[in-house]
All heavy atoms as TSV, in Angstrom:
chain	resi	resn	atom	element	x	y	z
A	1	MET	N	N	-135.780	0.737	-41.883
A	1	MET	CA	C	-134.912	0.946	-40.694
A	1	MET	C	C	-133.388	0.827	-41.062
A	1	MET	O	O	-132.654	1.645	-40.599
A	1	MET	CB	C	-135.256	-0.042	-39.607
A	1	MET	CG	C	-134.569	0.136	-38.316
A	1	MET	SD	S	-135.189	1.698	-37.530
A	1	MET	CE	C	-134.277	1.685	-36.096
A	2	ILE	N	N	-133.122	-0.166	-41.850
A	2	ILE	CA	C	-131.716	-0.350	-42.278
A	2	ILE	C	C	-131.267	0.807	-43.096
A	2	ILE	O	O	-130.126	1.280	-43.052
A	2	ILE	CB	C	-131.595	-1.641	-43.016
A	2	ILE	CG1	C	-131.834	-2.828	-42.110
A	2	ILE	CG2	C	-130.201	-1.797	-43.626
A	2	ILE	CD1	C	-131.807	-4.201	-42.776
A	3	THR	N	N	-132.198	1.396	-43.876
A	3	THR	CA	C	-131.874	2.560	-44.716
A	3	THR	C	C	-131.453	3.731	-43.877
A	3	THR	O	O	-130.547	4.431	-44.195
A	3	THR	CB	C	-133.055	2.916	-45.619
A	3	THR	OG1	O	-133.459	1.744	-46.336
A	3	THR	CG2	C	-132.732	4.010	-46.544
A	4	TYR	N	N	-132.158	3.934	-42.834
A	4	TYR	CA	C	-131.807	5.065	-41.930
A	4	TYR	C	C	-130.453	4.895	-41.227
A	4	TYR	O	O	-129.705	5.809	-41.071
A	4	TYR	CB	C	-132.896	5.241	-40.817
A	4	TYR	CG	C	-134.245	5.681	-41.336
A	4	TYR	CD1	C	-135.412	5.005	-41.113
A	4	TYR	CD2	C	-134.312	6.832	-42.210
A	4	TYR	CE1	C	-136.599	5.428	-41.629
A	4	TYR	CE2	C	-135.552	7.303	-42.682
A	4	TYR	CZ	C	-136.652	6.541	-42.441
A	4	TYR	OH	O	-137.885	6.973	-42.916
A	5	VAL	N	N	-130.152	3.642	-40.884
A	5	VAL	CA	C	-128.787	3.381	-40.309
A	5	VAL	C	C	-127.737	3.617	-41.341
A	5	VAL	O	O	-126.715	4.221	-41.040
A	5	VAL	CB	C	-128.728	1.912	-39.820
A	5	VAL	CG1	C	-127.342	1.546	-39.397
A	5	VAL	CG2	C	-129.766	1.752	-38.648
A	6	CYS	N	N	-127.945	3.161	-42.555
A	6	CYS	CA	C	-126.978	3.448	-43.632
A	6	CYS	C	C	-126.811	4.927	-43.869
A	6	CYS	O	O	-125.710	5.441	-44.070
A	6	CYS	CB	C	-127.398	2.725	-44.881
A	6	CYS	SG	S	-127.227	0.939	-44.793
A	7	LEU	N	N	-127.871	5.692	-43.933
A	7	LEU	CA	C	-127.810	7.072	-44.120
A	7	LEU	C	C	-127.121	7.727	-42.909
A	7	LEU	O	O	-126.340	8.724	-43.164
A	7	LEU	CB	C	-129.289	7.664	-44.313
A	7	LEU	CG	C	-129.910	7.396	-45.649
A	7	LEU	CD1	C	-131.334	7.925	-45.648
A	7	LEU	CD2	C	-129.166	8.136	-46.759
A	8	ALA	N	N	-127.360	7.371	-41.780
A	8	ALA	CA	C	-126.663	7.962	-40.580
A	8	ALA	C	C	-125.206	7.706	-40.667
A	8	ALA	O	O	-124.391	8.599	-40.422
A	8	ALA	CB	C	-127.261	7.397	-39.298
A	9	ILE	N	N	-124.797	6.503	-41.022
A	9	ILE	CA	C	-123.378	6.179	-41.187
A	9	ILE	C	C	-122.684	7.024	-42.304
A	9	ILE	O	O	-121.649	7.521	-42.138
A	9	ILE	CB	C	-123.197	4.702	-41.451
A	9	ILE	CG1	C	-123.554	3.919	-40.147
A	9	ILE	CG2	C	-121.787	4.338	-41.891
A	9	ILE	CD1	C	-123.606	2.381	-40.356
A	10	LEU	N	N	-123.441	7.141	-43.388
A	10	LEU	CA	C	-122.935	7.941	-44.517
A	10	LEU	C	C	-122.808	9.419	-44.092
A	10	LEU	O	O	-121.707	10.044	-44.409
A	10	LEU	CB	C	-123.904	7.836	-45.705
A	10	LEU	CG	C	-123.493	8.674	-46.942
A	10	LEU	CD1	C	-122.192	8.160	-47.451
A	10	LEU	CD2	C	-124.602	8.602	-47.981
A	11	LEU	N	N	-123.780	9.941	-43.415
A	11	LEU	CA	C	-123.739	11.384	-42.939
A	11	LEU	C	C	-122.503	11.513	-41.944
A	11	LEU	O	O	-121.818	12.542	-42.004
A	11	LEU	CB	C	-125.034	11.751	-42.222
A	11	LEU	CG	C	-125.112	13.124	-41.673
A	11	LEU	CD1	C	-124.994	14.157	-42.879
A	11	LEU	CD2	C	-126.342	13.376	-40.915
A	12	LEU	N	N	-122.347	10.554	-41.077
A	12	LEU	CA	C	-121.188	10.611	-40.114
A	12	LEU	C	C	-119.908	10.578	-40.876
A	12	LEU	O	O	-118.939	11.367	-40.607
A	12	LEU	CB	C	-121.310	9.447	-39.144
A	12	LEU	CG	C	-120.198	9.435	-38.088
A	12	LEU	CD1	C	-120.265	10.624	-37.150
A	12	LEU	CD2	C	-120.357	8.150	-37.214
A	13	PHE	N	N	-119.758	9.701	-41.875
A	13	PHE	CA	C	-118.559	9.653	-42.680
A	13	PHE	C	C	-118.308	10.930	-43.414
A	13	PHE	O	O	-117.145	11.400	-43.396
A	13	PHE	CB	C	-118.643	8.421	-43.688
A	13	PHE	CG	C	-117.538	8.307	-44.594
A	13	PHE	CD1	C	-116.339	7.757	-44.140
A	13	PHE	CD2	C	-117.610	8.726	-45.921
A	13	PHE	CE1	C	-115.253	7.590	-44.937
A	13	PHE	CE2	C	-116.577	8.581	-46.771
A	13	PHE	CZ	C	-115.373	8.079	-46.332
A	14	VAL	N	N	-119.266	11.492	-44.046
A	14	VAL	CA	C	-119.101	12.734	-44.767
A	14	VAL	C	C	-118.677	13.900	-43.817
A	14	VAL	O	O	-117.833	14.655	-44.145
A	14	VAL	CB	C	-120.414	13.075	-45.539
A	14	VAL	CG1	C	-120.324	14.509	-46.116
A	14	VAL	CG2	C	-120.607	12.154	-46.672
A	15	THR	N	N	-119.272	13.883	-42.661
A	15	THR	CA	C	-118.994	14.930	-41.664
A	15	THR	C	C	-117.501	14.812	-41.207
A	15	THR	O	O	-116.801	15.863	-41.139
A	15	THR	CB	C	-119.895	14.861	-40.442
A	15	THR	OG1	O	-121.259	14.874	-40.924
A	15	THR	CG2	C	-119.694	15.965	-39.489
A	16	VAL	N	N	-117.109	13.649	-40.904
A	16	VAL	CA	C	-115.680	13.421	-40.433
A	16	VAL	C	C	-114.702	13.759	-41.560
A	16	VAL	O	O	-113.728	14.416	-41.334
A	16	VAL	CB	C	-115.498	11.950	-39.983
A	16	VAL	CG1	C	-114.006	11.654	-39.771
A	16	VAL	CG2	C	-116.325	11.706	-38.684
A	17	ARG	N	N	-114.968	13.342	-42.788
A	17	ARG	CA	C	-114.065	13.624	-43.919
A	17	ARG	C	C	-114.050	15.076	-44.192
A	17	ARG	O	O	-112.991	15.675	-44.516
A	17	ARG	CB	C	-114.486	12.841	-45.143
A	17	ARG	CG	C	-114.378	11.317	-45.026
A	17	ARG	CD	C	-113.023	10.891	-44.775
A	17	ARG	NE	N	-112.203	11.108	-45.995
A	17	ARG	CZ	C	-110.963	10.862	-46.149
A	17	ARG	NH1	N	-110.287	10.316	-45.106
A	17	ARG	NH2	N	-110.327	11.049	-47.224
A	18	SER	N	N	-115.187	15.789	-44.066
A	18	SER	CA	C	-115.200	17.220	-44.303
A	18	SER	C	C	-114.358	17.945	-43.255
A	18	SER	O	O	-113.622	18.917	-43.554
A	18	SER	CB	C	-116.617	17.774	-44.296
A	18	SER	OG	O	-117.362	17.214	-45.365
A	19	PHE	N	N	-114.461	17.569	-42.037
A	19	PHE	CA	C	-113.699	18.139	-40.923
A	19	PHE	C	C	-112.212	17.940	-41.175
A	19	PHE	O	O	-111.453	18.831	-41.012
A	19	PHE	CB	C	-114.116	17.565	-39.581
A	19	PHE	CG	C	-113.368	18.078	-38.458
A	19	PHE	CD1	C	-113.604	19.401	-37.966
A	19	PHE	CD2	C	-112.379	17.361	-37.812
A	19	PHE	CE1	C	-112.848	19.918	-36.922
A	19	PHE	CE2	C	-111.636	17.841	-36.748
A	19	PHE	CZ	C	-111.921	19.156	-36.311
A	20	ILE	N	N	-111.874	16.716	-41.552
A	20	ILE	CA	C	-110.388	16.431	-41.829
A	20	ILE	C	C	-109.942	17.306	-42.972
A	20	ILE	O	O	-108.823	17.880	-42.886
A	20	ILE	CB	C	-110.205	14.941	-42.086
A	20	ILE	CG1	C	-110.458	14.090	-40.837
A	20	ILE	CG2	C	-108.839	14.691	-42.645
A	20	ILE	CD1	C	-110.510	12.649	-41.064
A	21	PHE	N	N	-110.694	17.443	-44.032
A	21	PHE	CA	C	-110.334	18.270	-45.192
A	21	PHE	C	C	-110.145	19.739	-44.743
A	21	PHE	O	O	-109.176	20.411	-45.131
A	21	PHE	CB	C	-111.327	18.087	-46.284
A	21	PHE	CG	C	-111.092	18.912	-47.492
A	21	PHE	CD1	C	-110.067	18.550	-48.432
A	21	PHE	CD2	C	-111.775	20.078	-47.773
A	21	PHE	CE1	C	-109.894	19.343	-49.539
A	21	PHE	CE2	C	-111.563	20.837	-48.875
A	21	PHE	CZ	C	-110.558	20.467	-49.775
A	22	TRP	N	N	-111.143	20.249	-44.001
A	22	TRP	CA	C	-111.133	21.610	-43.509
A	22	TRP	C	C	-109.877	21.831	-42.615
A	22	TRP	O	O	-109.180	22.866	-42.802
A	22	TRP	CB	C	-112.360	21.926	-42.690
A	22	TRP	CG	C	-112.284	23.278	-42.124
A	22	TRP	CD1	C	-112.473	24.469	-42.667
A	22	TRP	CD2	C	-112.097	23.554	-40.686
A	22	TRP	NE1	N	-112.380	25.504	-41.746
A	22	TRP	CE2	C	-112.166	24.910	-40.475
A	22	TRP	CE3	C	-111.952	22.720	-39.590
A	22	TRP	CZ2	C	-112.044	25.502	-39.231
A	22	TRP	CZ3	C	-111.770	23.281	-38.356
A	22	TRP	CH2	C	-111.792	24.646	-38.194
A	23	ARG	N	N	-109.566	20.917	-41.836
A	23	ARG	CA	C	-108.421	21.069	-40.879
A	23	ARG	C	C	-107.044	21.056	-41.617
A	23	ARG	O	O	-106.213	21.845	-41.319
A	23	ARG	CB	C	-108.502	19.924	-39.824
A	23	ARG	CG	C	-107.308	19.911	-38.898
A	23	ARG	CD	C	-107.813	20.227	-37.550
A	23	ARG	NE	N	-106.657	20.378	-36.635
A	23	ARG	CZ	C	-106.487	19.922	-35.414
A	23	ARG	NH1	N	-107.515	19.241	-34.938
A	23	ARG	NH2	N	-105.506	20.152	-34.737
A	24	ARG	N	N	-106.902	20.237	-42.587
A	24	ARG	CA	C	-105.679	20.169	-43.374
A	24	ARG	C	C	-105.542	21.482	-44.188
A	24	ARG	O	O	-104.406	21.968	-44.277
A	24	ARG	CB	C	-105.702	18.964	-44.321
A	24	ARG	CG	C	-105.386	17.693	-43.638
A	24	ARG	CD	C	-105.247	16.556	-44.631
A	24	ARG	NE	N	-105.054	15.312	-44.008
A	24	ARG	CZ	C	-105.174	14.148	-44.590
A	24	ARG	NH1	N	-105.585	14.062	-45.771
A	24	ARG	NH2	N	-104.972	13.061	-43.845
A	25	ASN	N	N	-106.571	21.939	-44.790
A	25	ASN	CA	C	-106.480	23.184	-45.578
A	25	ASN	C	C	-106.174	24.379	-44.692
A	25	ASN	O	O	-105.597	25.366	-45.171
A	25	ASN	CB	C	-107.761	23.401	-46.414
A	25	ASN	CG	C	-107.761	22.535	-47.629
A	25	ASN	OD1	O	-106.707	22.048	-48.067
A	25	ASN	ND2	N	-108.927	22.342	-48.186
A	26	LYS	N	N	-106.674	24.329	-43.450
A	26	LYS	CA	C	-106.480	25.490	-42.553
A	26	LYS	C	C	-104.971	25.569	-42.170
A	26	LYS	O	O	-104.431	26.649	-41.952
A	26	LYS	CB	C	-107.291	25.288	-41.285
A	26	LYS	CG	C	-107.335	26.479	-40.383
A	26	LYS	CD	C	-108.229	26.225	-39.217
A	26	LYS	CE	C	-107.381	25.688	-38.065
A	26	LYS	NZ	N	-108.042	25.601	-36.781
A	27	ASP	N	N	-104.308	24.424	-42.121
A	27	ASP	CA	C	-102.888	24.455	-41.632
A	27	ASP	C	C	-101.898	24.621	-42.761
A	27	ASP	O	O	-100.660	24.664	-42.562
A	27	ASP	CB	C	-102.585	23.055	-40.974
A	27	ASP	CG	C	-103.372	22.924	-39.669
A	27	ASP	OD1	O	-103.795	23.955	-39.158
A	27	ASP	OD2	O	-103.535	21.772	-39.250
A	28	LEU	N	N	-102.352	24.630	-44.038
A	28	LEU	CA	C	-101.467	24.794	-45.188
A	28	LEU	C	C	-100.846	26.144	-45.257
A	28	LEU	O	O	-101.450	27.153	-44.894
A	28	LEU	CB	C	-102.203	24.545	-46.511
A	28	LEU	CG	C	-102.604	23.115	-46.753
A	28	LEU	CD1	C	-103.369	23.019	-48.093
A	28	LEU	CD2	C	-101.373	22.211	-46.869
A	29	VAL	N	N	-99.622	26.234	-45.644
A	29	VAL	CA	C	-98.881	27.434	-45.805
A	29	VAL	C	C	-99.099	28.001	-47.214
A	29	VAL	O	O	-98.959	27.186	-48.134
A	29	VAL	CB	C	-97.362	27.239	-45.491
A	29	VAL	CG1	C	-96.612	28.517	-45.683
A	29	VAL	CG2	C	-97.194	26.683	-44.120
A	30	PRO	N	N	-99.356	29.255	-47.397
A	30	PRO	CA	C	-99.554	29.797	-48.763
A	30	PRO	C	C	-98.258	29.652	-49.557
A	30	PRO	O	O	-97.144	29.693	-49.018
A	30	PRO	CB	C	-99.873	31.270	-48.520
A	30	PRO	CG	C	-100.221	31.384	-47.099
A	30	PRO	CD	C	-99.649	30.271	-46.375
A	31	PRO	N	N	-98.328	29.392	-50.862
A	31	PRO	CA	C	-97.159	29.160	-51.653
A	31	PRO	C	C	-96.108	30.290	-51.570
A	31	PRO	O	O	-94.928	30.046	-51.536
A	31	PRO	CB	C	-97.684	29.069	-53.088
A	31	PRO	CG	C	-99.111	28.698	-52.927
A	31	PRO	CD	C	-99.525	29.297	-51.604
A	32	GLN	N	N	-96.588	31.509	-51.542
A	32	GLN	CA	C	-95.702	32.638	-51.425
A	32	GLN	C	C	-94.874	32.645	-50.133
A	32	GLN	O	O	-93.658	32.868	-50.163
A	32	GLN	CB	C	-96.436	33.931	-51.572
A	32	GLN	CG	C	-95.593	35.168	-51.961
A	32	GLN	CD	C	-96.501	36.302	-52.273
A	32	GLN	OE1	O	-97.589	36.438	-51.730
A	32	GLN	NE2	N	-96.064	37.208	-53.199
A	33	GLU	N	N	-95.526	32.364	-49.073
A	33	GLU	CA	C	-94.843	32.228	-47.777
A	33	GLU	C	C	-93.837	31.079	-47.727
A	33	GLU	O	O	-92.759	31.147	-47.166
A	33	GLU	CB	C	-95.882	32.147	-46.636
A	33	GLU	CG	C	-95.232	32.226	-45.252
A	33	GLU	CD	C	-96.318	32.184	-44.179
A	33	GLU	OE1	O	-97.428	32.726	-44.406
A	33	GLU	OE2	O	-96.085	31.587	-43.122
A	34	LEU	N	N	-94.266	30.000	-48.329
A	34	LEU	CA	C	-93.396	28.844	-48.426
A	34	LEU	C	C	-92.124	29.117	-49.208
A	34	LEU	O	O	-90.987	28.760	-48.809
A	34	LEU	CB	C	-94.158	27.636	-49.090
A	34	LEU	CG	C	-93.380	26.295	-49.168
A	34	LEU	CD1	C	-93.058	25.835	-47.871
A	34	LEU	CD2	C	-94.220	25.306	-49.925
A	35	ASP	N	N	-92.305	29.839	-50.312
A	35	ASP	CA	C	-91.083	30.240	-51.126
A	35	ASP	C	C	-90.138	31.144	-50.333
A	35	ASP	O	O	-88.928	30.929	-50.314
A	35	ASP	CB	C	-91.551	31.046	-52.354
A	35	ASP	CG	C	-92.219	30.131	-53.419
A	35	ASP	OD1	O	-92.067	28.895	-53.240
A	35	ASP	OD2	O	-92.872	30.643	-54.317
A	36	GLN	N	N	-90.684	32.071	-49.587
A	36	GLN	CA	C	-89.880	32.935	-48.782
A	36	GLN	C	C	-89.167	32.161	-47.646
A	36	GLN	O	O	-87.955	32.377	-47.381
A	36	GLN	CB	C	-90.670	34.037	-48.170
A	36	GLN	CG	C	-91.167	35.063	-49.136
A	36	GLN	CD	C	-92.158	36.073	-48.536
A	36	GLN	OE1	O	-92.559	35.919	-47.362
A	36	GLN	NE2	N	-92.549	37.077	-49.343
A	37	THR	N	N	-89.816	31.241	-47.075
A	37	THR	CA	C	-89.198	30.436	-45.994
A	37	THR	C	C	-88.048	29.579	-46.572
A	37	THR	O	O	-87.001	29.465	-45.991
A	37	THR	CB	C	-90.294	29.509	-45.389
A	37	THR	OG1	O	-91.321	30.332	-44.885
A	37	THR	CG2	C	-89.672	28.743	-44.215
A	38	LEU	N	N	-88.295	28.974	-47.735
A	38	LEU	CA	C	-87.256	28.164	-48.401
A	38	LEU	C	C	-86.081	28.944	-48.751
A	38	LEU	O	O	-84.914	28.583	-48.595
A	38	LEU	CB	C	-87.809	27.423	-49.612
A	38	LEU	CG	C	-88.788	26.287	-49.271
A	38	LEU	CD1	C	-89.407	25.798	-50.587
A	38	LEU	CD2	C	-88.124	25.147	-48.486
A	39	ILE	N	N	-86.295	30.144	-49.372
A	39	ILE	CA	C	-85.142	31.032	-49.683
A	39	ILE	C	C	-84.367	31.450	-48.446
A	39	ILE	O	O	-83.125	31.458	-48.480
A	39	ILE	CB	C	-85.679	32.253	-50.466
A	39	ILE	CG1	C	-86.134	31.779	-51.877
A	39	ILE	CG2	C	-84.599	33.353	-50.623
A	39	ILE	CD1	C	-86.889	32.861	-52.663
A	40	TYR	N	N	-85.073	31.742	-47.412
A	40	TYR	CA	C	-84.417	32.159	-46.169
A	40	TYR	C	C	-83.536	30.998	-45.633
A	40	TYR	O	O	-82.410	31.154	-45.241
A	40	TYR	CB	C	-85.406	32.617	-45.126
A	40	TYR	CG	C	-84.788	32.838	-43.762
A	40	TYR	CD1	C	-84.059	33.945	-43.529
A	40	TYR	CD2	C	-85.000	31.910	-42.724
A	40	TYR	CE1	C	-83.519	34.217	-42.232
A	40	TYR	CE2	C	-84.431	32.149	-41.474
A	40	TYR	CZ	C	-83.735	33.280	-41.246
A	40	TYR	OH	O	-83.153	33.448	-40.034
A	41	GLN	N	N	-84.090	29.748	-45.684
A	41	GLN	CA	C	-83.369	28.605	-45.174
A	41	GLN	C	C	-82.116	28.282	-46.029
A	41	GLN	O	O	-81.049	28.011	-45.479
A	41	GLN	CB	C	-84.291	27.384	-45.181
A	41	GLN	CG	C	-83.711	26.128	-44.567
A	41	GLN	CD	C	-83.561	26.275	-43.082
A	41	GLN	OE1	O	-84.263	27.009	-42.403
A	41	GLN	NE2	N	-82.629	25.485	-42.553
A	42	ILE	N	N	-82.240	28.405	-47.358
A	42	ILE	CA	C	-81.100	28.158	-48.225
A	42	ILE	C	C	-79.996	29.204	-47.988
A	42	ILE	O	O	-78.833	28.885	-47.834
A	42	ILE	CB	C	-81.546	28.135	-49.666
A	42	ILE	CG1	C	-82.400	26.885	-49.955
A	42	ILE	CG2	C	-80.393	28.205	-50.611
A	42	ILE	CD1	C	-83.111	26.948	-51.293
A	43	ASN	N	N	-80.378	30.425	-47.861
A	43	ASN	CA	C	-79.406	31.528	-47.660
A	43	ASN	C	C	-78.671	31.376	-46.264
A	43	ASN	O	O	-77.566	31.580	-46.193
A	43	ASN	CB	C	-80.135	32.900	-47.751
A	43	ASN	CG	C	-80.408	33.257	-49.139
A	43	ASN	OD1	O	-79.837	32.790	-50.067
A	43	ASN	ND2	N	-81.383	34.124	-49.296
A	44	ARG	N	N	-79.504	30.978	-45.305
A	44	ARG	CA	C	-78.848	30.761	-43.970
A	44	ARG	C	C	-77.849	29.656	-43.969
A	44	ARG	O	O	-76.840	29.752	-43.381
A	44	ARG	CB	C	-79.985	30.536	-42.936
A	44	ARG	CG	C	-79.507	30.698	-41.479
A	44	ARG	CD	C	-80.650	30.511	-40.561
A	44	ARG	NE	N	-80.943	29.127	-40.579
A	44	ARG	CZ	C	-81.917	28.571	-39.833
A	44	ARG	NH1	N	-82.729	29.393	-39.084
A	44	ARG	NH2	N	-82.181	27.320	-39.828
A	45	GLU	N	N	-78.184	28.548	-44.668
A	45	GLU	CA	C	-77.328	27.416	-44.693
A	45	GLU	C	C	-76.077	27.764	-45.516
A	45	GLU	O	O	-74.963	27.336	-45.166
A	45	GLU	CB	C	-78.017	26.187	-45.270
A	45	GLU	CG	C	-79.023	25.596	-44.388
A	45	GLU	CD	C	-79.761	24.397	-44.903
A	45	GLU	OE1	O	-79.399	23.982	-46.012
A	45	GLU	OE2	O	-80.630	23.882	-44.232
A	46	SER	N	N	-76.208	28.485	-46.569
A	46	SER	CA	C	-75.015	28.798	-47.387
A	46	SER	C	C	-74.141	29.742	-46.643
A	46	SER	O	O	-72.872	29.689	-46.794
A	46	SER	CB	C	-75.438	29.421	-48.752
A	46	SER	OG	O	-76.090	30.675	-48.532
A	47	ASP	N	N	-74.665	30.616	-45.832
A	47	ASP	CA	C	-73.854	31.534	-44.971
A	47	ASP	C	C	-73.045	30.740	-43.987
A	47	ASP	O	O	-71.918	31.043	-43.625
A	47	ASP	CB	C	-74.723	32.551	-44.304
A	47	ASP	CG	C	-75.250	33.626	-45.194
A	47	ASP	OD1	O	-74.677	33.751	-46.323
A	47	ASP	OD2	O	-76.205	34.301	-44.844
A	48	GLN	N	N	-73.631	29.640	-43.434
A	48	GLN	CA	C	-72.894	28.823	-42.450
A	48	GLN	C	C	-71.741	28.085	-43.088
A	48	GLN	O	O	-70.680	27.941	-42.473
A	48	GLN	CB	C	-73.844	27.841	-41.795
A	48	GLN	CG	C	-74.842	28.457	-40.913
A	48	GLN	CD	C	-75.842	27.357	-40.329
A	48	GLN	OE1	O	-75.861	26.214	-40.747
A	48	GLN	NE2	N	-76.662	27.855	-39.401
A	49	TYR	N	N	-71.870	27.679	-44.317
A	49	TYR	CA	C	-70.801	26.911	-45.001
A	49	TYR	C	C	-69.689	27.854	-45.463
A	49	TYR	O	O	-68.514	27.432	-45.551
A	49	TYR	CB	C	-71.346	26.158	-46.189
A	49	TYR	CG	C	-72.155	24.958	-45.816
A	49	TYR	CD1	C	-73.469	24.781	-46.217
A	49	TYR	CD2	C	-71.610	23.937	-45.055
A	49	TYR	CE1	C	-74.234	23.734	-45.831
A	49	TYR	CE2	C	-72.343	22.855	-44.648
A	49	TYR	CZ	C	-73.700	22.756	-45.033
A	49	TYR	OH	O	-74.454	21.683	-44.707
A	50	GLU	N	N	-69.961	29.048	-45.654
A	50	GLU	CA	C	-68.950	30.043	-46.116
A	50	GLU	C	C	-67.993	30.400	-45.007
A	50	GLU	O	O	-66.846	30.802	-45.265
A	50	GLU	CB	C	-69.597	31.282	-46.769
A	50	GLU	CG	C	-70.223	30.990	-48.064
A	50	GLU	CD	C	-70.904	32.227	-48.645
A	50	GLU	OE1	O	-70.914	33.308	-48.062
A	50	GLU	OE2	O	-71.539	32.128	-49.712
A	51	GLN	N	N	-68.472	30.409	-43.793
A	51	GLN	CA	C	-67.632	30.859	-42.686
A	51	GLN	C	C	-66.700	29.799	-42.166
A	51	GLN	O	O	-66.577	28.753	-42.327
A	51	GLN	CB	C	-68.517	31.294	-41.534
A	51	GLN	CG	C	-69.362	32.564	-41.920
A	51	GLN	CD	C	-70.271	32.943	-40.771
A	51	GLN	OE1	O	-70.448	32.252	-39.748
A	51	GLN	NE2	N	-70.925	34.051	-41.036
């Protein structure tokens, strides 16, 4: 009986960790898009300082 409780807790833990991993990877920005965003931000800030 204790074995089943331990297995259920382990299964619950793995399920929660998998969901958290999936959710974080879903929200990640692709490197190419991140590069474009950073270049745009740098250019915009440098334009503000020049004026």
